N, C-alpha and C positions, 0 to 999 in steps of 0.2 A: 829577409825581414819577416816573411809571413809566419814562420814558426816562432822566431824569437819574440815577436810582439805579443804572443799569447801566453808565454811562460810566466810573466809577472802576474797574470791573472790566476795562475795555478799555485804559485809559491805559498799563498796563505794556507793551503791545505796541510802541508807538513807542519807549519807553525801551529795550526789549530790542534793537530794530533799530539804535538809535543807539549802543549800548554799545561795540562794537568800534571804529567810527570815532572816537569820543571818546577811547578808550584809546590809539589810535595817534597822534592829532593834538594832544592837550592835553599840557601839562607834567604829568609823572606824579603829583606830589603833588596838584595841582588835580584831575586826573582821578579819583584815588582818593577824595578827599573828595566830589566831585560825584556819582560813581556810587553810593557807599555811602549818602550821605544821601538821594538820590533813590530808591534801591531800598527803603530802610526806610520812607520816607514813602509811596510808592506801595503797598507791602504793607499798611501800617496803614490807608490810605484804602480799599483794597479790602475789608478786614475791616469797616470802618465801613459801607460800602455793603451788605455782606451782612447786617450787623446791622440796618440800616434795613429791608431786605426781610423779615427774620425777624420783626421787631416789627410791621411792617405787616400780616402775616398773623395774628400773635398777637392783635392788638386786635379781630379779627373774631369771636373766640370769645365766647360768652355769659358764661363765667366771668370773662374779662378785662374785659368791659363792666360787669359787676356790681361787680367790685372797683374799677374806675376810675371808676365812676359817670358813664358817658357813654351816649349813645343808640346802640344797636347798629345800628338802621336807618340812621342818619346816617352811621356809619362805613362800612357796607357800600355805601351809595350813593356815597360820595366816595372810597373806597379802590379803586384800580385794580389792586392786587396780589392775585393769586389765592392760594388756600390752597396749591396745588401749588408755586407759585413760592416761597412763604414756607417751606415744608417743605424744599425743595431748598436754599434759601439757608441755613437753619439747620443742615442736615447739613454743607454745605460749610464753613460758618463753624466748626463744631465740629471738623471735620477739620483746618482750617488752624490753629486754636488748639492742638490736640493736637500737630500737627507742629512748630509753633513751640516749644512747651514741651519736646518731645523733643529738638529741635535744641539748645536752650539747655542742657539737661542733658548732652548728649553733649559740647558744647564746654567746659562747665565741667569735666567729667571729664578731657577731653584736656588742658586747661590745668593741672589739678592733677597729672596724670601727668607732664607735661613739667617742672613745677616740682619735683616729687619727684625726677625723674631728674637734673635740674640740681643739686639739693642733694646728691645722692649721689655726684656725680663727684668724683674726688680733687683736693685742692689748693684754695686760695682764689682762684686766678687766674681771670679770665674765659675765657681761652683754655685749652682742654684738648686734648691730642694723644693719640689712641688708636692702639694698635698694630694696624693692620688694613691688609692689602694692597689691599682694595677702595677706590678713590678716593671720598672722601665728605667733605662739609663742610656743617654745618647749625647753626642757631641754636636754642637751647632757651630759651624764655621762663621766667622764674622770679625768685626773690629770693635771689641775683642771677641774671640770665640768663647763659647760657654759650654760647660758640662752640666747637663740637667739630669737630676736623679729624683725619682719618685719616692715617697715614703714607703710605698709597697716594696720597692727594691731594697731599701735600707733595712726593712724588717726581715726580708728573705735572706740577708747576708749577715755574717758576723763581722767583727772589726777588721780582721785580717783580709776577709773577702772584699770588704768595702775598699780597703787600700788598693787591692789589685784591680778592682773595677774602675776606680778613679784614675789610676795610673794608665789603664788601657784607654780610657776616653781622652785623657790628656795627650796620649801619644798620637791619636788621630788628629788632634789640632796641631801639635808641634810638627808633625811630619807632612802636613797638608795632603792627607790621603785622598781627599775629595778630588784633587787635581789629577791624580793617577787614574782614578775610576772614571772621571769625566773624559780623559784622553782615550782610555780604552773603549769607552762607549762611542766616542767619535769615530774611532777606527772601524767599529762594527757597523755604524750607520753608513759609512762609505763602502765597506765591503763586508756583507753579512757572513762570509766564510770565517771571519775572525771572531765570531761569537764565543767560542771556547776560550779565547785569549782574554776577553773581557771578564768571563766567569772566573778564570784563574786569577786575574788581578784583584777582583772583589774578595777572593779568598786570601791572597797573599798580603793585602793591606791589613786584614784582620790578624793574620799571623805576625806581621810586623809589629802591630800594636801589642799583641800578646808578648812578644819577646822584649819589647821596650818595658812593658809592665813587669816582666820577670826580672829584668835588670834593676829596675827601680826598687822592687820589693826584696830582691835577693833570693827568691824562692820560686822556681818554676812550678812546683806542685801547688803552691798557693794560688797561682793564676789559673791553673787547670781546674782547681776546685771551684774557684769563683765563676769560671765560664760554665761549668757543669751545673752549679746551683742556680745560676741565672737562667739557664735553659730550662731547668725543671720548673722554676717559678713562673717563667713566661708561658710554659705549656698549659698551665692551669688558668691563665688569664690572656687568651689570644687576642682579645679586642684591643685596638690601639686607635688613638686619635690621629687624624691625618697631619703629616708634617712635610716640610719641603724635602725634595729628593736629595739635598745635600747632606742630610743627617746621617750620622754613623752611630751604631749602637754596639753594645758588647757582643751581641749575637749576629752582627752583620748589618746590612742595610735595613733601616728602620721601616721602610715602606711596606715590606712583607716579611716580618720576622720568622714566620713559620716556614717560609720557603728556604731559609738558611739553616734549617735544622740538620740537613745532611752534612755540611762542613763542620759542624760543632764537634762530633766525635773525632774527626780528623785533627782538629786543632787541639783537643784534649790529649790525644795520643802523641802528637808532636811535642807538646809541652812536657809530657811524662818521659819522653825519650831524651837522650843526651843532646845538648845544644849543637847545632851545626856550625855555629860561629867558632867553636873550638876545634873543628875538624880541619885537616890540612886543606887550604883553599885550592891548590892545584888539582886535588883529587875530585873535587865537587864542582868547581866553577870553570875550569879551563875548557873541558869538552863542551859543555853547553854554550859557553861564549863563542867558541870556535864554530859550533854548529849554527848559532844565530847569525854570526858574521857571514858564514857561507851562504845561508839562505837569503839574507838581505842583500849581500854583495852580488850574488848571482842574479837576483831579481833586478837590481840596479843595472848590472852589466847588460842584461837582455834588453831592458827598456832603452838604455843609451844606444846599444847597437842598432836597434830597430829605428830609433830616431835619426841616427847617423846615416843609415842606409837611405832613408827617405830624403835626408838633406843632400846626399850625393846624387840621388836620382834627379832632384830638382835642379841641382847645379849643372848636371849633364844636359837636362832639357833646356835650361836657359842658355847654354853655350851653342 
């Protein structure tokens, strides 16, 4: 048990290393789902491993032995987890759970703030145009969600670019991209080793919206041109008013648009390349799916085996 229980804490490392290559090579929707689900699963399994470590130390206490009616000598002879390891695991687990709860609370507040702002915008239409010289365009999730575009952004783009921009923002709302990003950030809050996975998900949802916009417009180069023009226009007007964290924009998360300047050339290059949706799926998806299943499955198997060993030990001590 001693070795197996630590392996789920290490499996997020290969997932983090593979996150960016998967984001660049897989079809964006598949990459988003794969990275998000794997991140959540690995974060949950690492918490399960920490829980096994904490319980393995707890059962060595005389009070726990008397309450559980098992032999303390048998437990101490068969349990290889030290008290120090158990205490450290319990502290880390408590910190991970607290961070996860805090992240959930923050995301719920951000979503509520975005929904309130969307509801307070004038008019019943989904598209809202605001009088602002700073180029800006973003999607506000809500009931209903809104696409907000500034007059500065409309002036920076021509008619075909505006069509691509609006299709991109509508894709964020239609595909509920905020939920994927929130789930990825929850995984990072629980296990910081998964931070590259959350960064990759933030990129793949933008690529997903790009591809949806390209399908709507019928021209991938048109979307690439719109992304490039929006990036150039935004570079000359870096100031932005503060908006809820649930907002999505053409250039990425609205909270810090300049921080997303790096992925913009990657997105433009991907749009100018042939679509991966037309590539043979077995050549591009089978190997990553098998690798993800192997990593998550191995982590789950190790966590289950460690918990099973502890259960057998307590069963033997109780006999």
